[in-house]
C-alpha positions in Angstrom: -16.0 -5.1 -66.0 -13.1 -2.5 -65.8 -9.4 -3.3 -65.7 -7.1 -0.7 -64.5 -3.1 -1.1 -65.4 -0.2 1.0 -65.1 1.9 2.0 -68.3 5.6 2.9 -68.5 5.2 5.9 -70.7 7.2 9.0 -70.5 4.5 10.6 -68.3 5.4 8.1 -65.5 8.9 9.3 -65.0 9.7 10.4 -61.6 10.6 14.0 -62.6 6.9 14.7 -63.5 6.2 13.8 -59.8 9.1 16.0 -58.6 7.9 19.0 -60.5 4.4 18.4 -59.3 5.6 18.6 -55.7 7.8 21.5 -56.2 4.8 23.5 -57.6 3.3 23.1 -54.3 6.6 24.0 -52.1 7.5 26.2 -54.1 11.0 25.2 -55.2 11.9 27.6 -57.9 13.7 25.2 -60.5 12.9 24.6 -64.2 14.9 21.3 -64.5 13.9 18.4 -62.3 17.3 17.2 -62.0 18.4 20.6 -60.6 18.7 21.2 -56.8 16.9 24.1 -55.5 15.5 24.5 -51.8 15.3 20.8 -51.5 18.0 18.6 -53.1 16.7 16.0 -55.7 18.3 13.2 -53.7 16.1 14.1 -50.8 13.0 14.1 -53.0 13.9 10.8 -54.4 14.6 9.2 -51.1 11.1 10.4 -49.9 9.5 9.2 -53.0 11.2 5.8 -52.5 10.1 5.8 -48.7 6.5 6.6 -49.6 6.3 3.8 -52.2 7.6 1.2 -49.8 4.9 2.2 -47.2 2.1 2.2 -49.7 3.1 -1.3 -51.5 3.8 -2.7 -48.0 0.4 -1.9 -46.7 -1.5 -2.5 -49.9 -1.2 -5.0 -52.8 -0.7 -2.1 -55.4 1.9 -3.8 -57.7 0.7 -7.3 -58.8 3.4 -9.0 -60.9 5.0 -12.3 -61.8 8.1 -14.0 -60.6 9.8 -17.3 -61.2 12.9 -19.3 -60.1 14.6 -22.4 -60.7 13.7 -25.7 -59.0 16.2 -27.9 -57.3 15.7 -31.8 -57.2 14.7 -32.7 -53.6 14.4 -29.1 -52.4 11.2 -27.8 -51.0 12.0 -24.4 -49.5 13.1 -21.5 -51.6 14.4 -18.1 -50.9 12.6 -15.1 -52.5 13.9 -11.5 -53.2 13.2 -9.1 -50.4 10.8 -7.0 -52.4 8.2 -9.9 -52.9 5.3 -9.3 -50.5 3.1 -12.4 -50.9 2.4 -15.3 -53.3 -1.1 -15.8 -54.4 -1.1 -18.2 -57.2 2.0 -20.6 -58.0 2.9 -23.4 -60.7 5.5 -26.1 -60.7 6.4 -27.1 -64.3 3.0 -25.6 -65.4 1.2 -27.8 -62.9 -1.1 -25.6 -60.7 -0.4 -25.7 -57.0 -3.1 -25.4 -54.3 -2.4 -22.9 -51.6 -2.4 -24.6 -48.2 -0.7 -24.0 -44.8 2.8 -25.5 -44.2 1.1 -27.8 -41.5 -0.2 -29.8 -44.4 3.2 -30.9 -45.3 3.2 -33.3 -42.5 0.4 -35.4 -44.1 2.0 -35.4 -47.7 1.6 -39.3 -47.5 -2.3 -38.8 -47.9 -1.6 -37.5 -51.5 -1.4 -40.7 -53.8 -0.9 -38.6 -57.0 1.1 -35.9 -58.2 -0.5 -32.9 -56.6 1.6 -30.0 -55.5 1.1 -27.4 -52.8 2.6 -24.2 -51.8 2.4 -21.9 -48.9 4.4 -19.1 -46.9 7.3 -20.3 -45.0 9.0 -17.5 -43.2 8.8 -13.4 -43.0 12.0 -11.4 -42.8 14.5 -9.7 -44.9 14.7 -12.8 -47.1 11.4 -14.2 -47.5 10.9 -18.2 -48.1 8.3 -20.3 -49.9 7.5 -23.8 -49.1 6.7 -25.9 -52.4 5.8 -29.5 -51.4 6.3 -32.3 -52.2 10.0 -31.5 -53.0 10.8 -31.0 -56.7 11.6 -34.1 -58.7 14.0 -32.2 -61.0 16.4 -29.4 -61.2 15.6 -26.6 -63.7 17.6 -26.8 -66.8 20.7 -24.7 -67.4 21.7 -23.4 -70.9 23.8 -20.6 -72.4 23.5 -17.7 -74.9 24.5 -18.5 -78.2 25.0 -14.9 -79.3 25.0 -11.6 -77.2 21.9 -9.7 -76.8 21.1 -6.0 -76.2 18.7 -4.6 -73.6 16.1 -4.5 -76.0 16.4 -7.6 -78.1 13.1 -9.6 -78.6 14.8 -12.9 -79.8 17.1 -15.0 -77.7 19.3 -17.7 -79.2 20.6 -20.3 -76.8 23.0 -23.1 -77.2 20.0 -25.7 -76.9 16.2 -25.3 -76.0 16.2 -29.3 -75.3 13.6 -30.0 -72.4 12.5 -26.3 -71.7 9.0 -26.1 -71.0 6.9 -24.7 -74.2 6.4 -21.3 -72.4 7.5 -19.7 -69.2 10.3 -17.9 -67.6 14.2 -18.0 -67.9 16.8 -16.0 -66.0 19.8 -14.5 -67.9 22.0 -13.6 -65.2 19.9 -11.4 -62.8 17.3 -10.4 -65.5 14.0 -12.4 -65.6 12.4 -13.0 -69.2 9.1 -14.2 -70.1 9.0 -16.2 -73.3 5.9 -17.6 -75.1 7.4 -19.4 -78.1 10.1 -21.9 -78.7 11.8 -22.5 -82.2 13.9 -25.4 -81.8 14.9 -26.3 -85.3 17.1 -25.0 -86.5 17.4 -21.8 -84.6 17.3 -22.7 -80.9 15.5 -19.4 -80.1 13.2 -18.1 -77.8 10.7 -15.6 -79.2 7.6 -13.4 -78.1 9.6 -12.4 -75.0 9.2 -9.5 -72.4 12.5 -8.5 -71.1 13.1 -7.2 -67.4 10.3 -9.1 -65.6 9.4 -9.6 -61.9 11.2 -6.3 -60.7 14.4 -7.0 -62.7 15.9 -4.8 -65.3 16.5 -5.5 -69.0 20.4 -5.2 -69.7 22.7 -6.5 -72.4 24.3 -9.9 -71.8 27.5 -11.4 -73.4 27.5 -14.5 -75.4 27.8 -17.6 -73.3 26.1 -15.9 -70.4 24.4 -18.4 -68.4 20.5 -19.0 -68.8 18.4 -20.9 -66.2 15.1 -22.3 -66.6 12.7 -20.8 -64.0 10.2 -23.6 -63.9 8.4 -22.5 -60.6 6.6 -19.3 -61.4 3.9 -17.4 -59.2 1.7 -14.3 -59.1 1.8 -12.1 -56.2 2.5 -8.5 -54.9 5.7 -6.9 -54.5 7.4 -3.6 -53.6 7.9 -0.9 -56.2 11.3 -0.8 -57.8 13.3 2.1 -56.2 14.2 5.0 -58.5 17.5 6.6 -58.4 17.3 9.5 -60.9 14.4 11.8 -62.2 14.0 10.0 -65.5 13.3 6.7 -63.9 10.1 5.2 -64.1 7.7 5.2 -61.0 5.9 1.8 -61.0 2.9 2.9 -59.1 -0.1 3.8 -61.5 -0.3 7.5 -62.0 -4.1 7.8 -60.2 -2.2 7.0 -57.0 0.6 9.8 -57.4 -1.7 12.4 -55.3 -1.3 9.9 -52.5 2.4 9.5 -52.8 2.7 13.4 -53.0 1.2 13.7 -49.6 4.1 11.6 -48.0 6.5 13.6 -50.0 5.1 17.0 -48.8 4.9 15.7 -45.3 8.7 15.2 -45.4 9.1 18.6 -46.8 7.1 20.3 -43.9 8.9 18.2 -41.4 12.2 19.7 -42.9 10.7 23.0 -42.7 9.8 22.6 -39.1 6.2 22.8 -39.7 5.2 19.8 -37.6 1.5 20.5 -37.4 0.9 20.6 -41.1 3.4 17.5 -41.5 1.3 15.5 -39.1 -1.9 16.5 -41.0 -0.4 15.5 -44.3 0.8 12.3 -43.0 -2.5 11.2 -41.5 -4.1 12.1 -44.8 -1.5 9.9 -46.6 -1.9 6.9 -44.1 -5.7 7.1 -44.1 -5.8 6.9 -47.9 -3.3 3.9 -48.0 -5.4 2.2 -45.4 -8.6 2.9 -47.5 -6.6 1.3 -50.6 -5.7 -1.8 -48.4 -9.3 -2.3 -47.5 -10.5 -1.9 -50.9 -7.9 -4.5 -52.0 -9.9 -7.2 -50.5 -6.6 -9.1 -49.8 -7.7 -12.7 -49.7 -4.1 -14.4 -48.9 -2.1 -13.7 -45.8 1.1 -12.0 -46.0 4.5 -13.9 -45.9 4.6 -16.0 -42.9 1.0 -15.5 -41.7 -0.6 -18.7 -41.6 -4.5 -18.7 -40.8 -6.5 -21.8 -40.8 -10.2 -22.1 -40.0 -10.8 -26.0 -40.9 -8.8 -29.2 -39.9 -5.5 -29.5 -41.7 -4.6 -31.8 -44.4 -5.7 -32.2 -48.2 -8.3 -34.5 -49.1 -8.4 -36.6 -52.4 -11.9 -36.9 -53.9 -12.5 -38.8 -57.1 -9.1 -37.9 -58.4 -9.1 -34.2 -57.4 -7.2 -32.7 -54.7 -9.3 -30.6 -52.4 -7.8 -28.2 -49.8 -10.4 -27.2 -47.3 
């Protein structure tokens, strides 16, 4: 079995892709931040457009995300860059994926069994987690300021937090694996800037929310704004992204025929990746059901047909 992952090394910076494209234009500059025949801003915009198309068609970036539960609430808004949700946990309880139609028959479930499913598809996707949450995620505060690279996070208290999971510090999502309650009230073994968020510095007393609903799914790549930014797509996919950027270049040069050829080569490659991805879960909002609705309880286990 082989496992392929991307890496955030210096070689994945956008400037390397920019210079690779310029080698084929050519656009005679030595510094990727300099403007030549094509402005850096235009090349960055085309890279972002290509990444959005690629990730929208195929699950190229699989990632984790998490958010805070609210007592009595069963529908939650997700960031617009989330494409679909494949697996989900509430308070570390695994949830079965099931169509929203099943929520009508939740009285059939006689034990604590949670389900999730897509709720809507638009600029702000929503997810349905039912039955409704029986508690609201904890809210804490930082007990000391942290930098963008700190790996130990001190809170005012860690009481009632899950033994591992996610917290959100302002807009940054943080994964933690260990809690040291006494005497330090710290979260350790952490990964900063998760789920498409950015690792940034936070002031003392910043709000920390427990994100006790966590899921794994696909999302769009983070848009780049400068040549030194990291391109999240794995480098083996860069030649495909180059095709899109070059198609935009040829359009700008009024070479319509070559632009159409490059764009077709690009879309064909993306369609092949989507087919090879073997997407087993419908995208947000698509609810496909082949069997009668409703969960079935059998010897204490909840089975979803």
